[in-house]
A tleap script that builds the chain and sets N, CA, C and O, in Angstrom:
source leaprc.protein.ff14SB
mol = sequence {
  NMET HIE ILE VAL LEU ASN LEU ALA THR ILE
  TYR VAL ILE THR ASN ILE ILE THR ASP GLN
  ALA ILE PHE GLN PRO ILE ARG ASP TRP LEU
  GLU LEU ARG ALA PRO ARG SER LYS ILE TYR
  ASP PHE LEU SER ASP LEU PHE SER CYS PHE
  PHE CYS MET SER CYS TRP VAL SER VAL ALA
  PHE VAL ILE ALA PHE LEU GLN CYS ILE ASP
  ILE ARG GLN ILE CYS LEU TYR VAL LEU LEU
  VAL ASN VAL ILE HIE LYS LEU MET TYR CLEU
}
set mol.1.N position { 186.176 -186.764 91.559 }
set mol.1.CA position { 187.403 -186.505 90.936 }
set mol.1.C position { 188.236 -187.916 91.178 }
set mol.1.O position { 188.704 -188.499 90.199 }
set mol.2.N position { 188.356 -188.290 92.121 }
set mol.2.CA position { 189.052 -189.496 92.054 }
set mol.2.C position { 188.460 -190.583 90.947 }
set mol.2.O position { 189.283 -191.288 90.363 }
set mol.3.N position { 186.910 -190.746 90.617 }
set mol.3.CA position { 186.859 -191.758 90.037 }
set mol.3.C position { 187.029 -191.593 88.277 }
set mol.3.O position { 187.042 -192.509 87.455 }
set mol.4.N position { 187.137 -190.281 88.055 }
set mol.4.CA position { 187.464 -189.733 86.557 }
set mol.4.C position { 188.690 -190.235 86.613 }
set mol.4.O position { 188.939 -191.187 85.874 }
set mol.5.N position { 189.643 -189.758 87.422 }
set mol.5.CA position { 191.280 -190.064 87.546 }
set mol.5.C position { 191.324 -191.276 86.866 }
set mol.5.O position { 191.824 -191.493 85.762 }
set mol.6.N position { 190.475 -192.438 87.998 }
set mol.6.CA position { 190.914 -194.017 87.856 }
set mol.6.C position { 190.621 -194.493 86.335 }
set mol.6.O position { 191.353 -195.261 85.711 }
set mol.7.N position { 189.272 -193.832 85.777 }
set mol.7.CA position { 188.999 -194.009 84.624 }
set mol.7.C position { 189.831 -193.725 83.502 }
set mol.7.O position { 190.088 -194.618 82.694 }
set mol.8.N position { 190.261 -192.610 83.377 }
set mol.8.CA position { 191.106 -191.977 82.858 }
set mol.8.C position { 192.500 -192.958 82.344 }
set mol.8.O position { 192.853 -193.312 81.220 }
set mol.9.N position { 193.087 -193.205 83.709 }
set mol.9.CA position { 193.806 -193.881 83.530 }
set mol.9.C position { 194.031 -195.438 83.481 }
set mol.9.O position { 195.044 -196.131 83.388 }
set mol.10.N position { 192.902 -195.671 83.563 }
set mol.10.CA position { 192.475 -197.460 83.046 }
set mol.10.C position { 192.439 -196.899 81.642 }
set mol.10.O position { 193.164 -197.627 80.964 }
set mol.11.N position { 192.032 -196.136 81.053 }
set mol.11.CA position { 191.795 -196.197 79.338 }
set mol.11.C position { 192.966 -196.068 79.106 }
set mol.11.O position { 193.426 -196.917 78.344 }
set mol.12.N position { 193.908 -195.025 79.619 }
set mol.12.CA position { 195.493 -195.276 78.956 }
set mol.12.C position { 196.166 -195.992 79.209 }
set mol.12.O position { 197.276 -195.949 78.677 }
set mol.13.N position { 195.863 -197.001 80.127 }
set mol.13.CA position { 196.935 -198.002 80.388 }
set mol.13.C position { 196.236 -199.159 79.148 }
set mol.13.O position { 196.968 -199.885 78.475 }
set mol.14.N position { 194.786 -199.153 79.023 }
set mol.14.CA position { 194.241 -200.402 78.296 }
set mol.14.C position { 194.561 -199.698 76.772 }
set mol.14.O position { 194.616 -200.522 75.860 }
set mol.15.N position { 194.718 -198.673 76.496 }
set mol.15.CA position { 195.159 -197.980 75.022 }
set mol.15.C position { 196.545 -198.335 74.866 }
set mol.15.O position { 196.798 -198.760 73.738 }
set mol.16.N position { 197.520 -198.288 75.665 }
set mol.16.CA position { 198.661 -198.634 75.385 }
set mol.16.C position { 198.887 -200.272 75.571 }
set mol.16.O position { 200.024 -200.566 75.200 }
set mol.17.N position { 198.386 -201.035 75.882 }
set mol.17.CA position { 198.507 -202.178 76.012 }
set mol.17.C position { 197.739 -203.049 74.805 }
set mol.17.O position { 198.115 -204.174 74.474 }
set mol.18.N position { 196.484 -202.275 74.134 }
set mol.18.CA position { 196.103 -203.307 73.152 }
set mol.18.C position { 196.206 -202.073 71.608 }
set mol.18.O position { 195.731 -202.468 70.543 }
set mol.19.N position { 196.685 -201.016 71.667 }
set mol.19.CA position { 197.194 -200.124 70.251 }
set mol.19.C position { 198.216 -199.510 70.060 }
set mol.19.O position { 198.566 -199.098 68.954 }
set mol.20.N position { 198.866 -199.354 71.157 }
set mol.20.CA position { 200.610 -198.506 70.962 }
set mol.20.C position { 201.458 -199.688 70.423 }
set mol.20.O position { 201.164 -200.880 70.516 }
set mol.21.N position { 202.631 -199.119 69.807 }
set mol.21.CA position { 203.703 -199.520 69.326 }
set mol.21.C position { 204.528 -200.370 70.286 }
set mol.21.O position { 205.253 -201.295 69.918 }
set mol.22.N position { 204.340 -199.943 71.662 }
set mol.22.CA position { 205.317 -200.403 72.533 }
set mol.22.C position { 204.962 -201.782 72.805 }
set mol.22.O position { 205.739 -202.658 73.185 }
set mol.23.N position { 203.796 -201.893 72.591 }
set mol.23.CA position { 203.307 -203.626 73.372 }
set mol.23.C position { 203.262 -204.513 71.834 }
set mol.23.O position { 203.163 -205.737 71.908 }
set mol.24.N position { 203.330 -203.915 70.588 }
set mol.24.CA position { 203.279 -204.723 69.247 }
set mol.24.C position { 204.091 -205.797 69.226 }
set mol.24.O position { 203.655 -206.839 68.737 }
set mol.25.N position { 205.308 -205.748 69.707 }
set mol.25.CA position { 205.864 -207.028 69.674 }
set mol.25.C position { 205.215 -208.292 70.681 }
set mol.25.O position { 205.170 -209.499 70.443 }
set mol.26.N position { 204.891 -207.777 71.497 }
set mol.26.CA position { 204.102 -208.838 72.619 }
set mol.26.C position { 202.848 -209.332 71.741 }
set mol.26.O position { 202.790 -210.561 71.708 }
set mol.27.N position { 202.056 -208.825 71.182 }
set mol.27.CA position { 200.718 -209.004 70.136 }
set mol.27.C position { 201.448 -209.851 69.170 }
set mol.27.O position { 200.977 -210.978 69.019 }
set mol.28.N position { 202.466 -209.556 68.507 }
set mol.28.CA position { 202.589 -210.209 67.170 }
set mol.28.C position { 203.438 -211.389 67.850 }
set mol.28.O position { 203.845 -212.161 66.982 }
set mol.29.N position { 203.738 -211.675 68.857 }
set mol.29.CA position { 204.271 -212.720 69.402 }
set mol.29.C position { 203.530 -213.790 69.640 }
set mol.29.O position { 203.862 -214.921 69.284 }
set mol.30.N position { 202.015 -213.392 70.528 }
set mol.30.CA position { 201.095 -213.888 71.205 }
set mol.30.C position { 200.348 -214.419 69.506 }
set mol.30.O position { 199.934 -215.558 69.290 }
set mol.31.N position { 200.338 -213.507 68.693 }
set mol.31.CA position { 199.263 -213.870 67.557 }
set mol.31.C position { 200.267 -214.993 66.894 }
set mol.31.O position { 199.497 -215.535 66.101 }
set mol.32.N position { 201.300 -215.539 66.778 }
set mol.32.CA position { 201.928 -216.479 66.174 }
set mol.32.C position { 201.593 -217.669 67.041 }
set mol.32.O position { 201.547 -218.766 66.485 }
set mol.33.N position { 201.362 -217.588 68.297 }
set mol.33.CA position { 201.452 -218.724 69.029 }
set mol.33.C position { 200.088 -219.197 69.251 }
set mol.33.O position { 199.874 -220.285 69.786 }
set mol.34.N position { 199.096 -218.362 68.831 }
set mol.34.CA position { 197.930 -218.389 69.172 }
set mol.34.C position { 197.151 -220.312 68.388 }
set mol.34.O position { 196.448 -221.205 68.861 }
set mol.35.N position { 197.740 -220.102 67.242 }
set mol.35.CA position { 197.033 -221.485 66.810 }
set mol.35.C position { 197.424 -222.849 67.464 }
set mol.35.O position { 196.688 -223.833 67.543 }
set mol.36.N position { 198.880 -222.728 67.981 }
set mol.36.CA position { 199.254 -223.972 68.806 }
set mol.36.C position { 198.631 -224.284 70.270 }
set mol.36.O position { 198.885 -225.416 70.681 }
set mol.37.N position { 197.836 -223.439 71.143 }
set mol.37.CA position { 197.750 -223.197 72.298 }
set mol.37.C position { 196.345 -222.312 72.529 }
set mol.37.O position { 195.983 -221.360 71.837 }
set mol.38.N position { 195.684 -222.851 73.631 }
set mol.38.CA position { 194.650 -222.282 73.698 }
set mol.38.C position { 194.823 -221.125 74.707 }
set mol.38.O position { 194.171 -220.081 74.692 }
set mol.39.N position { 195.678 -221.418 75.481 }
set mol.39.CA position { 196.175 -219.870 76.494 }
set mol.39.C position { 196.944 -218.673 75.666 }
set mol.39.O position { 196.945 -217.454 75.838 }
set mol.40.N position { 197.515 -219.406 74.820 }
set mol.40.CA position { 198.272 -217.927 73.858 }
set mol.40.C position { 197.274 -217.516 72.908 }
set mol.40.O position { 197.477 -216.445 72.337 }
set mol.41.N position { 196.134 -218.225 72.605 }
set mol.41.CA position { 194.929 -217.662 71.762 }
set mol.41.C position { 193.938 -217.065 72.620 }
set mol.41.O position { 193.030 -216.388 72.137 }
set mol.42.N position { 194.057 -217.286 73.984 }
set mol.42.CA position { 193.248 -216.376 74.800 }
set mol.42.C position { 193.891 -215.137 75.131 }
set mol.42.O position { 193.228 -214.103 75.205 }
set mol.43.N position { 195.364 -215.161 75.375 }
set mol.43.CA position { 196.206 -213.789 75.681 }
set mol.43.C position { 196.261 -213.190 74.317 }
set mol.43.O position { 196.584 -212.002 74.297 }
set mol.44.N position { 196.044 -213.689 73.318 }
set mol.44.CA position { 196.172 -213.071 72.012 }
set mol.44.C position { 194.920 -212.026 71.669 }
set mol.44.O position { 194.934 -210.949 71.073 }
set mol.45.N position { 193.904 -212.726 72.245 }
set mol.45.CA position { 192.674 -212.128 71.955 }
set mol.45.C position { 192.467 -211.147 73.009 }
set mol.45.O position { 191.646 -210.234 72.925 }
set mol.46.N position { 193.295 -211.373 74.088 }
set mol.46.CA position { 192.973 -210.211 75.145 }
set mol.46.C position { 194.361 -208.866 74.848 }
set mol.46.O position { 194.196 -207.669 75.084 }
set mol.47.N position { 195.200 -209.271 74.488 }
set mol.47.CA position { 195.696 -207.940 74.371 }
set mol.47.C position { 195.338 -207.287 72.897 }
set mol.47.O position { 195.927 -206.236 72.645 }
set mol.48.N position { 194.627 -207.692 72.113 }
set mol.48.CA position { 193.972 -207.037 71.016 }
set mol.48.C position { 192.820 -206.513 71.413 }
set mol.48.O position { 192.419 -205.516 70.812 }
set mol.49.N position { 192.145 -206.988 72.356 }
set mol.49.CA position { 190.866 -206.335 72.516 }
set mol.49.C position { 190.755 -205.180 73.619 }
set mol.49.O position { 191.103 -205.284 74.795 }
set mol.50.N position { 190.251 -204.165 73.058 }
set mol.50.CA position { 190.010 -203.011 73.967 }
set mol.50.C position { 189.408 -203.236 75.224 }
set mol.50.O position { 189.991 -203.014 76.285 }
set mol.51.N position { 188.008 -203.764 75.115 }
set mol.51.CA position { 187.007 -204.063 75.916 }
set mol.51.C position { 187.614 -205.060 77.136 }
set mol.51.O position { 187.696 -204.924 78.357 }
set mol.52.N position { 187.898 -205.857 76.436 }
set mol.52.CA position { 188.496 -207.330 77.344 }
set mol.52.C position { 189.894 -206.729 78.456 }
set mol.52.O position { 190.061 -207.046 79.634 }
set mol.53.N position { 190.606 -205.953 77.758 }
set mol.53.CA position { 192.071 -205.630 78.559 }
set mol.53.C position { 191.571 -204.576 79.532 }
set mol.53.O position { 192.304 -204.287 80.478 }
set mol.54.N position { 190.292 -203.920 79.383 }
set mol.54.CA position { 190.145 -202.847 80.247 }
set mol.54.C position { 189.227 -203.622 81.232 }
set mol.54.O position { 189.169 -203.011 82.299 }
set mol.55.N position { 188.699 -204.440 81.232 }
set mol.55.CA position { 187.828 -205.194 82.457 }
set mol.55.C position { 189.177 -205.739 83.282 }
set mol.55.O position { 189.159 -205.591 84.504 }
set mol.56.N position { 190.444 -206.415 82.613 }
set mol.56.CA position { 191.268 -207.155 83.248 }
set mol.56.C position { 191.837 -205.829 84.181 }
set mol.56.O position { 191.839 -205.838 85.412 }
set mol.57.N position { 192.255 -204.839 83.445 }
set mol.57.CA position { 193.002 -203.375 84.325 }
set mol.57.C position { 192.055 -202.878 85.134 }
set mol.57.O position { 192.443 -202.244 86.115 }
set mol.58.N position { 190.830 -203.024 84.946 }
set mol.58.CA position { 189.614 -202.738 86.184 }
set mol.58.C position { 190.214 -203.472 87.302 }
set mol.58.O position { 190.671 -202.854 88.263 }
set mol.59.N position { 190.240 -204.668 87.243 }
set mol.59.CA position { 190.068 -205.759 88.112 }
set mol.59.C position { 191.708 -205.626 89.075 }
set mol.59.O position { 191.828 -206.048 90.225 }
set mol.60.N position { 192.487 -205.161 88.523 }
set mol.60.CA position { 193.915 -205.009 88.925 }
set mol.60.C position { 193.672 -203.469 89.778 }
set mol.60.O position { 194.068 -203.353 90.938 }
set mol.61.N position { 193.198 -202.687 89.280 }
set mol.61.CA position { 192.868 -201.101 90.064 }
set mol.61.C position { 191.695 -201.384 91.255 }
set mol.61.O position { 191.470 -200.497 92.078 }
set mol.62.N position { 190.997 -202.605 91.299 }
set mol.62.CA position { 190.472 -202.843 92.301 }
set mol.62.C position { 190.924 -203.437 93.520 }
set mol.62.O position { 190.664 -203.210 94.701 }
set mol.63.N position { 191.792 -204.392 92.840 }
set mol.63.CA position { 192.819 -205.334 93.856 }
set mol.63.C position { 193.833 -204.149 94.615 }
set mol.63.O position { 194.033 -204.060 95.827 }
set mol.64.N position { 194.249 -203.516 93.833 }
set mol.64.CA position { 195.287 -202.556 94.431 }
set mol.64.C position { 194.414 -201.380 95.354 }
set mol.64.O position { 195.000 -200.601 96.106 }
set mol.65.N position { 193.195 -201.384 95.205 }
set mol.65.CA position { 192.388 -200.192 95.925 }
set mol.65.C position { 192.646 -200.834 97.312 }
set mol.65.O position { 193.286 -200.449 98.290 }
set mol.66.N position { 191.878 -202.014 97.038 }
set mol.66.CA position { 191.372 -202.907 98.324 }
set mol.66.C position { 193.176 -203.429 98.885 }
set mol.66.O position { 193.154 -204.298 99.757 }
set mol.67.N position { 194.156 -203.107 98.583 }
set mol.67.CA position { 195.309 -203.217 99.408 }
set mol.67.C position { 195.564 -202.078 100.038 }
set mol.67.O position { 196.357 -202.106 100.980 }
set mol.68.N position { 194.921 -200.802 99.631 }
set mol.68.CA position { 195.390 -199.610 100.153 }
set mol.68.C position { 196.825 -198.992 99.546 }
set mol.68.O position { 197.618 -198.242 100.114 }
set mol.69.N position { 196.895 -199.639 98.017 }
set mol.69.CA position { 197.944 -198.902 97.396 }
set mol.69.C position { 197.615 -197.509 97.144 }
set mol.69.O position { 196.394 -197.369 97.070 }
set mol.70.N position { 198.367 -196.254 96.958 }
set mol.70.CA position { 198.123 -194.933 96.622 }
set mol.70.C position { 197.529 -195.148 95.077 }
set mol.70.O position { 198.290 -195.429 94.151 }
set mol.71.N position { 196.282 -195.009 94.920 }
set mol.71.CA position { 196.007 -195.489 93.225 }
set mol.71.C position { 196.146 -193.873 92.657 }
set mol.71.O position { 196.333 -193.755 91.446 }
set mol.72.N position { 196.063 -192.657 93.465 }
set mol.72.CA position { 196.182 -191.331 92.864 }
set mol.72.C position { 197.570 -191.209 92.230 }
set mol.72.O position { 197.707 -190.837 91.065 }
set mol.73.N position { 198.626 -191.541 93.050 }
set mol.73.CA position { 199.975 -191.468 92.633 }
set mol.73.C position { 200.218 -192.473 91.338 }
set mol.73.O position { 200.937 -192.225 90.370 }
set mol.74.N position { 199.555 -193.487 91.533 }
set mol.74.CA position { 199.758 -194.333 89.917 }
set mol.74.C position { 199.100 -193.683 88.823 }
set mol.74.O position { 199.465 -193.673 87.647 }
set mol.75.N position { 198.012 -193.099 89.370 }
set mol.75.CA position { 197.034 -192.245 88.013 }
set mol.75.C position { 197.999 -191.249 87.552 }
set mol.75.O position { 198.415 -191.171 86.395 }
set mol.76.N position { 198.370 -190.401 88.644 }
set mol.76.CA position { 198.915 -189.715 87.788 }
set mol.76.C position { 200.335 -189.667 87.196 }
set mol.76.O position { 200.683 -188.735 86.470 }
set mol.77.N position { 201.196 -190.747 87.537 }
set mol.77.CA position { 202.293 -191.114 86.981 }
set mol.77.C position { 202.004 -191.524 85.713 }
set mol.77.O position { 202.689 -190.880 84.918 }
set mol.78.N position { 201.220 -192.391 85.122 }
set mol.78.CA position { 200.168 -193.142 84.345 }
set mol.78.C position { 200.089 -192.030 83.144 }
set mol.78.O position { 200.485 -192.053 81.978 }
set mol.79.N position { 199.483 -191.152 83.845 }
set mol.79.CA position { 198.742 -189.691 82.702 }
set mol.79.C position { 199.952 -189.193 82.812 }
set mol.79.O position { 200.520 -189.837 81.930 }
set mol.80.N position { 200.561 -188.670 83.157 }
set mol.80.CA position { 202.005 -187.892 83.116 }
set mol.80.C position { 202.684 -188.744 81.730 }
set mol.80.O position { 202.683 -188.141 80.657 }
set mol.81.N position { 203.144 -189.877 81.780 }
set mol.81.CA position { 203.917 -190.302 80.928 }
set mol.81.C position { 203.097 -190.516 79.708 }
set mol.81.O position { 203.655 -190.373 78.621 }
set mol.82.N position { 202.050 -190.787 79.745 }
set mol.82.CA position { 200.983 -190.427 78.383 }
set mol.82.C position { 201.278 -188.725 77.833 }
set mol.82.O position { 201.710 -188.302 76.761 }
set mol.83.N position { 200.945 -188.197 78.767 }
set mol.83.CA position { 201.093 -186.734 78.012 }
set mol.83.C position { 202.343 -186.515 77.231 }
set mol.83.O position { 202.505 -186.032 76.110 }
set mol.84.N position { 203.284 -187.047 78.203 }
set mol.84.CA position { 204.980 -186.655 77.859 }
set mol.84.C position { 204.962 -187.399 76.283 }
set mol.84.O position { 205.443 -186.721 75.374 }
set mol.85.N position { 204.544 -188.458 76.021 }
set mol.85.CA position { 204.679 -189.119 75.242 }
set mol.85.C position { 203.907 -188.648 73.905 }
set mol.85.O position { 204.621 -188.440 72.924 }
set mol.86.N position { 202.646 -188.478 73.786 }
set mol.86.CA position { 201.975 -187.601 72.827 }
set mol.86.C position { 202.697 -186.564 72.559 }
set mol.86.O position { 202.961 -186.390 71.370 }
set mol.87.N position { 203.183 -185.660 73.481 }
set mol.87.CA position { 204.246 -184.340 72.838 }
set mol.87.C position { 205.319 -184.735 72.397 }
set mol.87.O position { 205.820 -183.991 71.555 }
set mol.88.N position { 206.111 -186.038 72.761 }
set mol.88.CA position { 207.126 -186.296 71.732 }
set mol.88.C position { 206.640 -185.992 70.246 }
set mol.88.O position { 207.162 -185.185 69.477 }
set mol.89.N position { 205.501 -186.826 69.990 }
set mol.89.CA position { 205.358 -187.124 68.748 }
set mol.89.C position { 204.481 -186.257 68.160 }
set mol.89.O position { 203.796 -186.876 67.346 }
set mol.90.N position { 204.125 -184.796 68.226 }
set mol.90.CA position { 203.468 -183.824 67.942 }
set mol.90.C position { 204.314 -183.030 66.623 }
set mol.90.O position { 203.859 -181.998 66.131 }
savepdb mol mol.pdb
quit
C-alpha cells in the first residue's frame, strides 16, 4: 500500500509542476531565459517534461525515505490538497 501511495504522490507532484497553472509563471520565466544559458535551458526542459520531472521527484522521495522522514504524512497531505483543488474546480 505504501508504494501505491508514494507513486500516486509522485504523479500528483509531477503533474502540478509540469502541467498546472500554479507553476506556469515559473515555466514561462525559464522558457524566456532558456536561449541565454544552458542551465535555464535544462530547467526549462525539466519543468515542462513530465517524465524528466518525475525522475527528480522520485529521487527526492528516496532521499526523504533514507532520511527517515515520514513519507506517509507528506503523501497524504499532497493527495488531500490535490483532491481539494479538483473539487474547487468542478
